[in-house]
C-alpha positions as a Markdown table, in Angstrom:
| # | Residue | x | y | z |
|---|---|---|---|---|
| 1 | Met | 52.9 | 178.4 | 65.3 |
| 2 | Pro | 52.0 | 175.5 | 67.7 |
| 3 | Val | 48.2 | 174.6 | 69.1 |
| 4 | Ile | 46.9 | 174.1 | 72.3 |
| 5 | Thr | 44.0 | 172.1 | 72.9 |
| 6 | Val | 41.7 | 172.8 | 76.2 |
| 7 | Val | 38.6 | 170.5 | 76.5 |
| 8 | Ser | 35.9 | 171.5 | 78.9 |
| 9 | Pro | 32.8 | 169.1 | 80.0 |
| 10 | Cys | 29.9 | 170.8 | 81.2 |
| 11 | Tyr | 26.3 | 170.1 | 81.9 |
| 12 | Gln | 23.4 | 172.5 | 82.8 |
| 13 | Glu | 26.2 | 175.1 | 83.4 |
| 14 | Glu | 24.4 | 178.3 | 81.2 |
| 15 | Asp | 26.2 | 179.9 | 84.5 |
| 16 | Asn | 29.5 | 179.3 | 83.5 |
| 17 | Val | 30.5 | 178.7 | 80.1 |
| 18 | Glu | 30.5 | 182.2 | 78.6 |
| 19 | Ile | 33.1 | 182.8 | 81.6 |
| 20 | Cys | 35.0 | 179.8 | 81.2 |
| 21 | Tyr | 35.3 | 181.0 | 77.5 |
| 22 | Glu | 36.3 | 184.0 | 78.1 |
| 23 | Thr | 38.7 | 183.9 | 80.8 |
| 24 | Val | 40.8 | 181.6 | 78.4 |
| 25 | Lys | 40.6 | 183.7 | 75.7 |
| 26 | Arg | 41.9 | 186.1 | 77.7 |
| 27 | Ile | 44.8 | 184.1 | 79.2 |
| 28 | Phe | 46.0 | 183.0 | 75.4 |
| 29 | Glu | 45.7 | 186.5 | 74.5 |
| 30 | Glu | 47.6 | 187.9 | 77.4 |
| 31 | Gln | 50.3 | 185.2 | 78.0 |
| 32 | Leu | 50.1 | 182.7 | 74.9 |
| 33 | Pro | 50.8 | 185.2 | 72.1 |
| 34 | Gly | 52.8 | 182.6 | 70.5 |
| 35 | Tyr | 49.7 | 179.7 | 70.5 |
| 36 | Thr | 47.3 | 179.1 | 68.4 |
| 37 | Arg | 43.7 | 178.2 | 70.6 |
| 38 | Glu | 41.8 | 175.7 | 70.1 |
| 39 | His | 38.8 | 175.0 | 72.8 |
| 40 | Ile | 36.7 | 172.6 | 72.8 |
| 41 | Phe | 33.1 | 172.1 | 74.9 |
| 42 | Ala | 31.8 | 168.5 | 75.2 |
| 43 | Asp | 28.1 | 169.1 | 76.5 |
| 44 | Asn | 26.2 | 166.4 | 78.0 |
| 45 | Ala | 22.5 | 166.7 | 76.9 |
| 46 | Ser | 22.2 | 170.2 | 78.7 |
| 47 | Thr | 18.4 | 171.2 | 79.3 |
| 48 | Asp | 19.1 | 174.9 | 80.4 |
| 49 | Gln | 20.3 | 177.8 | 78.0 |
| 50 | Thr | 23.6 | 176.0 | 78.3 |
| 51 | Val | 24.1 | 174.5 | 74.3 |
| 52 | Glu | 22.2 | 177.8 | 73.0 |
| 53 | Lys | 25.0 | 179.8 | 74.3 |
| 54 | Leu | 27.8 | 177.7 | 73.2 |
| 55 | Arg | 26.6 | 177.4 | 70.0 |
| 56 | His | 26.5 | 181.6 | 69.7 |
| 57 | Ile | 30.0 | 181.6 | 70.7 |
| 58 | Ala | 30.9 | 179.3 | 68.1 |
| 59 | Gln | 29.6 | 180.9 | 65.7 |
| 60 | Ser | 31.5 | 183.8 | 66.6 |
| 61 | Asp | 34.7 | 182.1 | 67.5 |
| 62 | Pro | 35.9 | 179.3 | 64.7 |
| 63 | Ser | 38.6 | 178.5 | 67.5 |
| 64 | Val | 35.9 | 176.9 | 69.4 |
| 65 | Lys | 34.3 | 173.6 | 69.0 |
| 66 | Val | 31.0 | 171.7 | 70.5 |
| 67 | Ile | 29.9 | 168.7 | 70.6 |
| 68 | Val | 26.7 | 168.0 | 72.1 |
| 69 | Asn | 25.4 | 164.5 | 73.4 |
| 70 | Ala | 22.4 | 162.8 | 73.2 |
| 71 | Arg | 21.8 | 162.1 | 76.2 |
| 72 | Asn | 23.9 | 162.4 | 79.4 |
| 73 | Phe | 27.3 | 159.9 | 79.2 |
| 74 | Gly | 28.8 | 160.9 | 82.7 |
| 75 | Leu | 31.9 | 163.3 | 82.8 |
| 76 | Phe | 34.7 | 160.4 | 81.8 |
| 77 | Arg | 33.4 | 159.6 | 78.7 |
| 78 | Ser | 31.9 | 162.6 | 77.7 |
| 79 | Thr | 35.5 | 164.1 | 78.1 |
| 80 | Phe | 37.3 | 161.0 | 76.3 |
| 81 | Asn | 35.3 | 161.6 | 73.5 |
| 82 | Ala | 36.0 | 165.2 | 73.4 |
| 83 | Leu | 39.7 | 164.7 | 73.5 |
| 84 | Arg | 39.0 | 162.3 | 70.3 |
| 85 | Tyr | 38.6 | 165.6 | 68.2 |
| 86 | Ala | 41.6 | 167.4 | 69.7 |
| 87 | Thr | 44.3 | 168.6 | 67.5 |
| 88 | Gly | 46.6 | 170.2 | 69.5 |
| 89 | Asp | 50.2 | 169.8 | 69.8 |
| 90 | Ala | 49.7 | 169.6 | 74.0 |
| 91 | Ile | 46.1 | 169.3 | 75.4 |
| 92 | Leu | 44.6 | 170.3 | 78.8 |
| 93 | Leu | 42.6 | 167.2 | 79.3 |
| 94 | Met | 40.1 | 168.8 | 81.1 |
| 95 | Leu | 39.1 | 172.1 | 82.2 |
| 96 | Pro | 35.4 | 172.0 | 83.5 |
| 97 | Val | 33.7 | 175.3 | 83.1 |
| 98 | Asp | 33.2 | 176.1 | 87.0 |
| 99 | Leu | 36.9 | 176.8 | 86.8 |
| 100 | Gln | 37.2 | 175.3 | 90.2 |
| 101 | Asp | 40.7 | 174.0 | 88.4 |
| 102 | Pro | 42.1 | 177.4 | 88.1 |
| 103 | Pro | 43.0 | 178.2 | 84.1 |
| 104 | Gln | 45.4 | 180.9 | 85.0 |
| 105 | Met | 47.8 | 177.5 | 85.5 |
| 106 | Leu | 47.9 | 176.8 | 81.6 |
| 107 | Pro | 50.9 | 179.4 | 81.1 |
| 108 | Glu | 53.1 | 177.7 | 83.3 |
| 109 | Phe | 52.2 | 174.0 | 82.6 |
| 110 | Val | 52.8 | 175.2 | 78.4 |
| 111 | Lys | 56.5 | 176.3 | 79.9 |
| 112 | Leu | 56.9 | 172.9 | 81.6 |
| 113 | Trp | 55.8 | 171.6 | 78.6 |
| 114 | Glu | 58.2 | 173.4 | 76.5 |
| 115 | Gln | 60.9 | 172.3 | 78.7 |
| 116 | Gly | 60.3 | 168.5 | 78.0 |
| 117 | Tyr | 57.9 | 167.4 | 80.2 |
| 118 | Gln | 55.7 | 165.7 | 78.5 |
| 119 | Val | 52.8 | 165.3 | 81.4 |
| 120 | Val | 52.3 | 168.3 | 83.0 |
| 121 | Ala | 49.8 | 167.1 | 85.6 |
| 122 | Gly | 48.4 | 169.8 | 88.4 |
| 123 | Ala | 47.8 | 168.4 | 92.2 |
| 124 | Arg | 45.4 | 169.5 | 94.4 |
| 125 | Leu | 47.3 | 169.7 | 97.7 |
| 126 | Glu | 44.6 | 172.3 | 98.9 |
| 127 | Arg | 41.3 | 171.8 | 98.4 |
| 128 | Gln | 38.1 | 174.0 | 99.9 |
| 129 | Glu | 36.2 | 171.1 | 101.0 |
| 130 | Gly | 35.1 | 168.6 | 103.9 |
| 131 | Ala | 37.5 | 167.1 | 106.5 |
| 132 | Ile | 35.3 | 163.8 | 105.4 |
| 133 | Met | 35.8 | 163.6 | 101.5 |
| 134 | Arg | 39.5 | 164.8 | 101.9 |
| 135 | Ala | 39.7 | 161.1 | 104.4 |
| 136 | Cys | 37.5 | 159.2 | 101.3 |
| 137 | Arg | 40.1 | 160.7 | 98.7 |
| 138 | Arg | 43.2 | 160.0 | 100.0 |
| 139 | Leu | 42.0 | 156.2 | 100.8 |
| 140 | Phe | 41.1 | 155.6 | 97.1 |
| 141 | Tyr | 44.7 | 156.6 | 95.9 |
| 142 | Thr | 46.6 | 154.6 | 98.9 |
| 143 | Ile | 44.1 | 151.4 | 97.6 |
| 144 | Val | 45.1 | 151.9 | 94.1 |
| 145 | Asn | 48.8 | 152.7 | 94.6 |
| 146 | Lys | 48.6 | 149.6 | 96.8 |
| 147 | Leu | 46.9 | 147.3 | 94.0 |
| 148 | Ala | 48.3 | 148.5 | 90.4 |
| 149 | Asp | 51.5 | 148.2 | 88.9 |
| 150 | Phe | 51.9 | 151.9 | 88.4 |
| 151 | Glu | 51.2 | 155.2 | 90.4 |
| 152 | Ile | 48.9 | 157.7 | 89.7 |
| 153 | Pro | 49.5 | 160.4 | 91.9 |
| 154 | Glu | 47.8 | 161.7 | 94.8 |
| 155 | Asn | 44.9 | 164.3 | 94.2 |
| 156 | Val | 46.1 | 164.2 | 90.6 |
| 157 | Gly | 43.1 | 164.6 | 88.5 |
| 158 | Glu | 42.5 | 165.1 | 84.8 |
| 159 | Phe | 43.6 | 168.9 | 85.2 |
| 160 | Gln | 46.9 | 168.0 | 83.2 |
| 161 | Leu | 48.3 | 168.8 | 80.1 |
| 162 | Val | 49.7 | 166.0 | 77.6 |
| 163 | Asp | 51.9 | 166.0 | 74.9 |
| 164 | Arg | 50.5 | 165.0 | 71.7 |
| 165 | Lys | 52.3 | 161.3 | 72.3 |
| 166 | Val | 50.5 | 160.8 | 75.5 |
| 167 | Leu | 47.0 | 161.5 | 74.1 |
| 168 | Asp | 47.4 | 159.5 | 70.8 |
| 169 | Ala | 48.2 | 156.4 | 73.6 |
| 170 | Val | 45.6 | 157.3 | 75.7 |
| 171 | Ile | 42.9 | 157.5 | 73.2 |
| 172 | Ser | 44.3 | 154.3 | 71.6 |
| 173 | His | 42.1 | 152.2 | 74.1 |
| 174 | Glu | 39.3 | 151.3 | 73.2 |
| 175 | Asp | 37.6 | 151.7 | 76.8 |
| 176 | Gln | 33.6 | 152.3 | 77.2 |
| 177 | Tyr | 34.0 | 153.4 | 80.8 |
| 178 | Pro | 37.5 | 155.1 | 80.8 |
| 179 | Tyr | 39.1 | 156.6 | 83.6 |
| 180 | Ile | 41.2 | 159.0 | 82.1 |
| 181 | Arg | 44.1 | 159.7 | 84.5 |
| 182 | Gly | 44.4 | 156.2 | 85.4 |
| 183 | Leu | 44.8 | 155.9 | 81.8 |
| 184 | Val | 47.7 | 158.7 | 81.5 |
| 185 | Ala | 49.5 | 157.4 | 84.7 |
| 186 | Ser | 49.6 | 153.8 | 82.7 |
| 187 | Val | 51.0 | 155.1 | 79.5 |
| 188 | Gly | 53.9 | 156.5 | 81.5 |
| 189 | Phe | 56.3 | 159.4 | 80.0 |
| 190 | Arg | 57.8 | 161.9 | 81.4 |
| 191 | Arg | 56.0 | 164.0 | 84.4 |
| 192 | Val | 56.2 | 167.0 | 86.3 |
| 193 | Ile | 53.5 | 167.7 | 89.4 |
| 194 | Val | 52.2 | 171.1 | 89.8 |
| 195 | Pro | 50.5 | 172.1 | 93.3 |
| 196 | Tyr | 47.5 | 174.2 | 93.5 |
| 197 | Thr | 44.4 | 175.0 | 95.2 |
| 198 | Trp | 41.3 | 173.7 | 93.9 |
| 199 | Val | 38.7 | 176.6 | 94.7 |
| 200 | Thr | 35.0 | 176.6 | 95.7 |
| 201 | Arg | 32.3 | 176.9 | 92.7 |
| 202 | Glu | 31.4 | 180.1 | 92.6 |
| 203 | Arg | 28.5 | 180.0 | 90.4 |
| 204 | Gly | 25.4 | 177.0 | 90.1 |
| 205 | Lys | 25.9 | 173.4 | 91.9 |
| 206 | Ser | 28.1 | 170.8 | 91.3 |
| 207 | Lys | 26.1 | 168.1 | 89.2 |
| 208 | Leu | 28.9 | 165.0 | 90.6 |
| 209 | Arg | 27.0 | 163.4 | 93.5 |
| 210 | Leu | 28.5 | 161.0 | 96.5 |
| 211 | Trp | 27.4 | 157.6 | 93.7 |
| 212 | Thr | 28.8 | 159.1 | 90.8 |
| 213 | Leu | 32.0 | 160.0 | 93.1 |
| 214 | Ile | 31.7 | 156.2 | 94.8 |
| 215 | Asp | 31.2 | 155.2 | 91.1 |
| 216 | Gln | 34.2 | 156.9 | 89.5 |
| 217 | Ala | 36.6 | 155.7 | 92.2 |
| 218 | Leu | 35.2 | 151.7 | 92.5 |
| 219 | Asn | 35.6 | 151.8 | 88.5 |
| 220 | Gly | 39.4 | 153.4 | 88.8 |
| 221 | Ile | 40.2 | 150.2 | 91.4 |
| 222 | Phe | 39.0 | 147.2 | 89.2 |
| 223 | Ala | 40.0 | 148.7 | 85.6 |
| 224 | Phe | 43.9 | 148.4 | 86.7 |
| 225 | Thr | 44.2 | 145.6 | 88.6 |
| 226 | Ser | 43.0 | 142.2 | 89.8 |
| 227 | Ala | 44.4 | 142.2 | 93.0 |
| 228 | Pro | 41.1 | 142.5 | 94.8 |
| 229 | Met | 39.9 | 139.1 | 92.9 |
| 230 | Arg | 43.6 | 137.5 | 94.2 |
| 231 | Ala | 42.8 | 138.7 | 97.7 |
| 232 | Ala | 39.6 | 137.1 | 97.5 |
| 233 | Thr | 40.9 | 133.7 | 96.4 |
| 234 | Leu | 43.4 | 133.6 | 99.3 |
| 235 | Ala | 41.2 | 134.3 | 102.1 |
| 236 | Gly | 38.8 | 131.8 | 100.7 |
| 237 | Phe | 41.5 | 129.4 | 101.6 |
| 238 | Ala | 42.6 | 130.9 | 104.2 |
| 239 | Leu | 39.2 | 130.7 | 105.8 |
| 240 | Ser | 38.5 | 127.5 | 104.9 |
| 241 | Ala | 42.0 | 126.1 | 106.4 |
| 242 | Leu | 40.7 | 128.5 | 109.6 |
| 243 | Cys | 37.5 | 125.8 | 109.4 |
| 244 | Val | 39.1 | 123.2 | 109.1 |
| 245 | Ala | 41.2 | 124.0 | 111.8 |
| 246 | Tyr | 38.6 | 125.1 | 114.1 |
| 247 | Ala | 36.5 | 121.6 | 113.2 |
| 248 | Leu | 39.6 | 119.3 | 114.4 |
| 249 | Val | 40.0 | 121.5 | 117.7 |
| 250 | Met | 35.9 | 121.1 | 118.3 |
| 251 | Val | 36.6 | 117.6 | 117.8 |
| 252 | Ala | 39.4 | 117.0 | 120.6 |
| 253 | Ala | 37.8 | 119.0 | 122.8 |
| 254 | Tyr | 35.0 | 116.8 | 122.6 |
| 255 | Phe | 36.8 | 113.9 | 123.7 |
| 256 | Leu | 38.9 | 115.3 | 126.3 |
| 257 | Leu | 37.4 | 118.3 | 127.8 |
| 258 | Pro | 33.6 | 116.9 | 127.2 |
| 259 | Asn | 32.3 | 119.5 | 129.7 |
| 260 | Ala | 34.7 | 122.7 | 128.0 |
| 261 | Ala | 33.3 | 122.1 | 124.8 |
| 262 | Pro | 30.5 | 124.6 | 123.4 |
| 263 | Arg | 27.3 | 123.3 | 122.8 |
| 264 | Gly | 24.4 | 124.3 | 121.2 |
| 265 | Ile | 24.1 | 125.8 | 117.5 |
| 266 | Thr | 25.4 | 129.4 | 119.0 |
| 267 | Thr | 28.6 | 128.5 | 117.1 |
| 268 | Leu | 27.3 | 127.2 | 114.3 |
| 269 | Leu | 25.2 | 130.5 | 113.7 |
| 270 | Val | 27.6 | 132.8 | 113.9 |
| 271 | Ser | 30.4 | 130.9 | 111.9 |
| 272 | Leu | 27.1 | 130.5 | 109.0 |
| 273 | Phe | 26.8 | 134.0 | 109.1 |
| 274 | Phe | 30.6 | 135.5 | 109.2 |
| 275 | Leu | 31.2 | 133.2 | 106.0 |
| 276 | Ser | 28.2 | 134.1 | 103.9 |
| 277 | Gly | 29.1 | 137.6 | 104.8 |
| 278 | Val | 32.3 | 136.5 | 103.1 |
| 279 | Gln | 30.6 | 134.7 | 100.2 |
| 280 | Ile | 28.7 | 137.7 | 99.1 |
| 281 | Ala | 31.0 | 140.4 | 99.7 |
| 282 | Phe | 33.4 | 138.4 | 97.6 |
| 283 | Ile | 30.5 | 137.4 | 95.0 |
| 284 | Gly | 29.9 | 141.2 | 94.6 |
| 285 | Met | 33.6 | 141.8 | 94.1 |
| 286 | Leu | 33.6 | 139.5 | 91.2 |
| 287 | Gly | 30.7 | 140.7 | 89.8 |
| 288 | Glu | 32.2 | 144.2 | 89.6 |
| 289 | Tyr | 34.8 | 142.4 | 87.2 |
| 290 | Val | 31.7 | 140.9 | 85.5 |
| 291 | Thr | 29.9 | 144.0 | 84.6 |
| 292 | Ala | 33.4 | 145.7 | 83.8 |
| 293 | Ile | 34.0 | 142.9 | 81.5 |
| 294 | His | 30.1 | 142.6 | 80.0 |
| 295 | Ala | 30.6 | 146.5 | 79.2 |
| 296 | Gln | 33.5 | 146.0 | 77.0 |
| 297 | Val | 32.6 | 143.3 | 75.3 |
| 298 | Arg | 29.5 | 145.1 | 74.1 |
| 299 | Arg | 31.6 | 147.8 | 72.3 |
| 300 | Gly | 29.7 | 150.5 | 70.4 |
| 301 | Arg | 30.7 | 154.2 | 70.7 |
| 302 | Val | 31.7 | 156.0 | 74.4 |
| 303 | Val | 29.0 | 158.3 | 73.4 |
| 304 | Thr | 26.2 | 159.0 | 71.1 |
| 305 | Glu | 26.3 | 162.9 | 69.6 |
| 306 | Gln | 23.2 | 164.9 | 68.7 |
| 307 | Glu | 25.5 | 167.6 | 67.1 |
| 308 | Arg | 29.1 | 169.3 | 66.6 |
| 309 | Ile | 29.9 | 172.9 | 65.5 |
| 310 | Asn | 32.9 | 173.6 | 64.1 |
| 311 | Val | 34.3 | 170.0 | 64.6 |
| 312 | Glu | 36.1 | 167.7 | 61.8 |
| 313 | Ser | 35.4 | 164.1 | 61.8 |
| 314 | Glu | 37.5 | 161.8 | 63.7 |
| 315 | Glu | 39.1 | 160.7 | 60.4 |
| 316 | Asp | 39.2 | 164.7 | 58.8 |
| 317 | Gly | 41.0 | 165.2 | 62.2 |
| 318 | Ala | 43.8 | 162.6 | 62.4 |
| 319 | Arg | 44.8 | 163.7 | 59.2 |
| 320 | Ser | 44.7 | 167.3 | 59.7 |
| 321 | Arg | 47.2 | 166.2 | 62.6 |
| 322 | Arg | 48.9 | 164.2 | 59.9 |
| 323 | Glu | 49.6 | 166.9 | 57.8 |
| 324 | Ala | 50.8 | 169.4 | 60.2 |
| 325 | Arg | 53.9 | 166.9 | 61.2 |
């Protein structure tokens, strides 16, 4: 039978992991009886009872695989590492255990995949969140899609069912800070978008903080386009030309209209602070690219693992996929 893999990242989710497991298991038993379930939990070094509960689940159900990280490596790196162990013919890239992305959409996703769509992407057209956060997300997608040479559909996250070919193309990237939805969009393939409502969390608190979201947004922008640096270069030339033009106008005014020409240091100070601010902003932008390059050239593993349960090595998993085909 074809295998469907579901990847669920978690951190300090002792109230949710069992409910997530039971929900996914029930959906496969009732609505996807013709498919084999593979459920991978990627834990980011939880210190509560999350790992113990996952260990208990995996001992009684070999379809459940658990990867426990040595420390908290962040949502995307932890998920990307778990995707390397997925053996499914189709893979649900991310189903967080808080179930704000509804697993009930999975049977519909599978039907569309059966029809030949290689990327079935859920789009959060309705979000039960504040207006400020919605505006920030809209601004982010606008910026990325204006600058990148491919489109990341607005409101599409990692709640996507992708074909094996798509996943192989995605995980072939040696990226130290993988922006998964951007990687999926960049590799192409036939895509369909399915809208759904992103619901509020029922148990526990979200571990994503504002700074984490900002960091993810900046990574999404700087990882897929050099347009900001090109814009900085063009802005630098434009400002230089304006400064030269302003200097020429002031010289002409000094000789032609000596009483009207500005005196004192006010103009000098305003120009100095303005140009200094622009330079600092551009240096910060350059620093973002240098930081990204530094992270990539250092290489190393995306995640250091502390424990694996019911999980083959990456080499064994790749061999199993080849034999299955």
